[in-house]
N, C-alpha and C positions, 0 to 999 in steps of 0.2 A: 615656296608653297608648302613644302613638307613641314617647315617650322611653324607656320600658321595653323596647320591641321593639328600638330602636336600641342600647341597652346590651347586650342579649343577643347581637345580631349582632356587635358589636365584640369582645366577650369570646370569642365562638366563633371569629372570624377570628384573633384573637391566639393563642388556644389551638392552632388549626390551624397557625399560623406557627411557634410554638415546637415543636410536635410534628414538623413537617417539618424544621426546622433540627436538632433532636436526632437524627432518623433519617438524614438525608442530608448534612448539612453539619457534621460533627463536626470542627471545626478544632483541637480540643485533642488529637487522636489522631495522634501523629507517624508511627505505623506506616501508617495510612490515607493520610496525605499522601505518604509514601515510595512506597507501592504505586501510588498515582495517578500520581506522577511516573515511576515505572518503566514503567507501562502506556503512557504517552504517548511514552516515549523508546525503546521496543523497536525494534530494527532487525535484519534478517536478517544473521547473520554469514557470512563467506565459506565456512566449512566446516560450517555448521549445516544439517542436513537441513530441508527445507521443511515436512515433517510435524511436526517438533519445534517449529519456529517457530509454526506454526498452533496446535498444542496449547497452547503457552505463552501466546499471545495470547488464546485461548479461555478458559483457566483464569483468567487475571488479569481478563478482562472479566466472567466469571461471579462471581468473588470480589468485584468492585467493583459488581456488579449493574448492568452496562451493557447497553443495548439491543443486540441482535444487529447492527443497522445500524452502530452505533458500533464494535463489535468488528470487523466486516467492513472498515470504513474504516481502522481502525488496522492490520489485517493488510495491506491493499493499500499503505498509506503506509509500512509497515516494509520493503517490498521495495526493492531498488535502483531508481534512477530509470528506467532503460531497461526494467526488468522490470515495474514497477508501471504504466508506460504501456501495456504489452501487456494487463495484466489489466483496466485501466480501459477499454481499447478493446473488450474482450470484453463490456462492459456486464453485469457479474455482478450478480445480485440476492440472492445469499446467500453465506454464508461457505463453504459446500461448493462452490459454483460458483467462487469466488475461488481456493480450493485447487486445484480441477481445472484451471483455466486456468493457474495458476502452475506446476503440474506439467508441463503441456504446454510452457510456456515454458522450463522447466528442461531438458526433453528436447530442445528445439531450440537449446540453447546459451545461454540468457539468464543462466545462472549466472556466466558470465565478466563481467569489468568492461566498462563502456561503451567504453573506449579499445580494448580487445582486440576488442570487437564491431565497432567502426568500422574498425579496421585489417584485420580478417579479411574485411570486406565489400568493401573497395576493392582492386581489382587495379591494379598499376602500368600506366601508359600508356606505351607505347614506340613510337617511329616504326618503321614497316615500309614496305617498298616493294612496290607492287602490280605484278605483271607482267601484261601484256596477253596475249591468246591467241596473238599472233604471236611473243611472246618479248621484246618490247621493254619497257624499264623505264618505267613511268609516274611521276608525281609521288609524293613520299613522303607517306604518310597516317598519321594517328594512329588506331590501333585499340586497343580494349580486348582484353587477353588474357583469354580465358575458359577 
């Protein structure tokens, strides 16, 4: 009796395994493989609106039956490095939150490249001379021009 039960269990597990592979792991479908590769390689283009990128990621994720957590992760990873750091720092919990924080970042100039951001944030340091209240010149000092 134990042997018969063991045979039923093994055939049930193998049937489940074949059904799972047929449903989720169709390696013979080149369109599915291409869609999967495209989903993992999506990046926000320089002139692409953030809403369009969000919609594209969401649609591909839905077509591939991905969890919303995976879709949110791909959306954040598809942003430029300095921008996705901002979204991650916001500790977003949903795709909607990620879009909201990224739009805030866009409004604050995160659309520009990281080099432009760094050069815009750093002001040149030039030597200036501080005058005392008596009118005498003190030692030269380096001050940031704000």
